[in-house]
N, C-alpha and C positions, 0 to 999 in steps of 0.2 A: 631360575631364569628361563625364559622361553627360548628354545633353540631356533635358529634360522634354518630354512630349508637349504640343503647342501647339494650343489651340482659338483660331481666329482672332477669335472674339468675346470672348475672355477676355484682358485685357491682361496682359502679362508684361514682364520686364526683360531686355534684352540687355546683357551686360557685355563691354566691349572692354578687355582688359588683357593686354599681352604677357607679363607675368610670371605664370606659372601659379599661384603662391601667392597673388598678389593676387586673381585670379579666384576661386579656391577660398574665400578668406577672405570676400570680398564676398558670394558666392553662399550661403555657409553661414549667415550671420546674416540674410540676406533670406529664406531658406527656413525659418528658425526662426519667422519672422513669416507663414509660409504664402504667401509671394510667389513666383510661378513665375519661374525664372531659366534662361537659357541663356548660355553664355559662349564667347568666341572670342578668339584672340590677334591677330585683325585680318588674318590672312593669307588663304589660299585659301577658308576657310569663311565669310567675312564676307558675301559676296553671297547665299549660301544662307540665312544667318540673317536678313538684312534682308528677303529675299523672304517670310519668315513673318510680317512686319509686327509687330515688337515695339511695345509700348505706350510704353515708356520705354527710352532708351539711356543707359547709364552708361559713360563713357570715361575712362580714366586718362591722365595727362599723357604717359606713355611711348607711348601708342597713337596720339597725334596726328601721325602721319606723313602725307605727301602722298597715299599710296594710300588710307588710311582716310578722310581728309578728303574726297577726291574721291568715294569710293564712298558715303559717307553723304550727301554733297551730291546725288548722283544719286538716292538713295532719297527724299530730302526733296522733290526736284523732281517726283517721281512721285506725291506725296500728293494726295488729293482736297482740295477747298476747305475741308471741315470739319475737316481734320486738321492740328493743330499739334503735332508730336512733341516732348515734353519730352526734353532731353538734359542730363544731369548730368555736369559735367566736374570730375574730381578732379585738382587741380593741386598741385605742390610749393609749400611756403610761400615759397620764394625765387624762384618763377617770375614773369616779368613779366605779371601778370594782365591789366592794362589792354590791353597789346598783343595778347595771345592772344585776349581777348574781342573786340576789334575785328576781328581776322583771321577768327575763327569766325563773327561776325555777317555778314561779307561772304560767306563760303563757305557758310554754312547759314542763309540768310534765312528759310527756312520752318520754323525750329525755335524751340522755347521753351527758351532757354539758361539754365542755373543752374550756379553755380560754388561749389565747396567747396575749401578748402585742407586738405591733409593734414598731420598725421593728423586724420581726421574721426571723431568719436564715432559708433559704430554706431547709437545711438538717433537722432542727428541725421540720419544718412543715411536710415535707415528712415522717419522722419517725413517727410522730403522726398520720398521715393519714394511713400509712401502718399498724400500730398497730391496728387502729380501723377497717380497712378492715378485719383484722384477727378476731376481735370481731364480726363483721357482719357474717363472715364465720361460727363461732361457733354458732351464733344465728340461722342461716339457718340450721345447723346440728341439733340443738334442734328442730326446726320446722319439719324437715324431720323425726326425731325420734318420735315426737308426732303424725305425720300423719301415720307413719308405725304402731305405737301402736294402733291408731284408726282403721286402716284397719284390723289389726290382731284381734281386739276385734269383729269387724263385721264379719270377716271370722269365728272366733271361735263360735260366736252366731249362724251363719248359719249352721255350721257343727254339732253343738250340736243338733239343731233342726232336722236336717236330720237324725242323729243317733237315736234320740229318736223316730222319726217317723218310722224308720226301726225296732227298737226294739218293738214298739207297733204292727206293722204289723206282725212281726215274732211271737209275743205272741198270737195274734189272730189266726194266721195260725196254730200254735201248739195246741192251746186250742180246735179248731174245730176237730182235728184228735186224741185228747187224749182220752184214755179209763180208765186212772187211774192217781192219783196225782203223783205217782212215774214216770210214763211214761211221763207225762207233764213236770216234772222237768228235766228228763234226755234229752228229745228231745229239750226242750227250751235251756238248757245249751249247747248242741251240736251246735245248730243253732247260738247261740250268739258267740260261739267260731269261727265258720266259718265267721261270720261278722267281728269279731276281727282280723282274719287273713288277710282279705282284707284291713282293715284300717292300719294294721301294714305294709303291703306291699306297700300301697300308701304312707305312711309316709316315709318309707325308700327310695322310688323313688323320693320323694320331689316334688310332683305335683299332678295334677288331673288325671294322667294316670299311669298305672302300667303294668309290664310285666305279660303276661298270664302264662308263665312258673313259675314265682314267686307265683302267685295265686294258681296254681295247686300244687306246691311243698309244700307250707304251709298247704294246705287243706289235703293233703294225708300223710304228715309227721308222724302223730301219728300212722299210720298203716304200716309204713316202718321203723322198728327199729331193733336193735341188728343184723344188717347185713342181715335181712330177708326183701325182697321186696314183699309185698302183692299186691301193686298197681303199675304197671309199666306205665310210661307215656313218651310220646315223641311227639315233634312237633316243628315247627319254633318259634323263640323267637319274639312273637308279642307284641305290646303295645296296651292295651285296656283302655277304659275309666273306671273311678271309678264305675259308675253304672253298666256297663257290667261286670266288675270284681266281684262286689258284687253278682250279679245274678248268675254268673257261679259258684262262691264259694258255695253259698247256695244250688244250684242244685247238685253240686258234693257231698256236705254233705248228701243230701237226697238219692242219689244213693248209697253212701257208707253205710249209715244206712240200706237201703233196702238189700244190699248185705250181711251185717253182720247178719241181722235177718233171711233172707230167701235164699240168693244167695251164690255166690262163697266164700265169706269171712266167711261164717258159717262153712266151711269145712277146715280142717287143710291144705290140699293140694291145695285149691282153690286160685285163684288170679284174678286180673282185669287188662285188657290192655286198657289204655286210649290214644287215638291218635287224634291229630288235624293236619290239613293240609290246605294249601291255593292253590287253582287252579285258573288259569287265563284263562277265556273264554270270552274275551271282557271286563269283569270286574272281580275283585278279589272276590273269593268266599271262605269262611271259612267253613270247615267241622269238626265236632266233633263226635268222635265215642267212645262208652263205651262198652266193651265186657268182659263178665265174663266167666272164664274157670276153669274147675276142681272142680266145685261145685256139689251139689246134682242135680238130675234130676229136671228140671224146669217144672212146670205146670202152665198154664195160670190161674190167679185167676178169680173167678166168679165176683169179685168186685174190682175195682182198689182202692188202698189205697190213702190217702190224699197226701203222698209224691210223688207218681207217677203222680197224677193229677197236683200237683204244678210244678213239673219239666216239664211236657208237656206244661203247660200254660206259665210258666216263660220263658223257652228257646224258645218256639214258638213265643212269643211276641218279645223277644230280636233278634232272627234271622229272623223274618218275614216269617217263613215257619213252617209247621206242622212237628214235630219230628216223627221219625219212632221208634216204640217200638216193639220188637220181644221177645216173651216168648218161645224161642227155647229150646227143651229138654236138649241140651248140654250146654246151658248157656244163661242168659238174655243178650239182646243187646239193645243198645239205640244209635241213631244217629240223628244229625240235621245239616243242612247247610243253609247258607244264605250269603248275601252280607257283605263283610268285612267292608263296610262303616257304617253299623249299629252298629258296635262294636268298631271300632277304627277310630280316626280322621286322622291317618297317613296311607299313602298308599305308 
């Protein structure tokens, strides 16, 4: 009999019948119902057929010899936890059904055994097979759910480790620049909030990428309230990686903190203009500009604070270029530019 091509994800029926006419007869009316069937007489081809993972096995009374029983038992023992293979046994009416059932239950403990006595009506057999194909579908759905749960656990473990590593890094960074316990607590809390903003944006985006506009909006939102905009931002809606978004959010937080302490945001009429743009000169280049306006007269410090050093280092590494920092009297300015490919996988 010609075998049908088998897709391992589409359940099919293996018929074990030593009499060729039996196999042809069973296969014929199953195929009429568009059920895929392969058949074997239980000799040399059985191992190969079982290796293709049939969804259901139909075995006739005559095929229940020690070789077939042992080979099927080995196949059942190799099944994963989610799999309970239905086996439909076609017995002669005069066969000792109870004894055969008990023997097979001992030999095939991992099977879902169903018995029919012959002659069996084609419709009855087809209905039984279709019902068990549905059982196999449910089993595969359980398998997929278990696999998804396993992948989610691994992903959660990975993300928790990354978050904890980020928190540890932020704490060490904050501790090195702290001059008091109150300052440490305040700065650490603010940086954690910036990190939280990124993870919230990524979660809402549903992947490992996030909108740059969303990152900026979440980071500056505490400073734009009650209809007053202290930080104006504009730029194309780019998608950046999680790591790039985290870095940008943390650096924006440092710039905001600096502006609140010493710059434009320390003055009632001061505000910040944040602009990013993409220029195409052979390759896409992203530019980011931070400009403070309306604040106190700026004087270049004799020593750069840790926040400024962090922003210079972090964004310089992210963009692959040295940022430009200008302590202009009319307002602090910061700008950096670099290849968009370093920040976003989409072009």
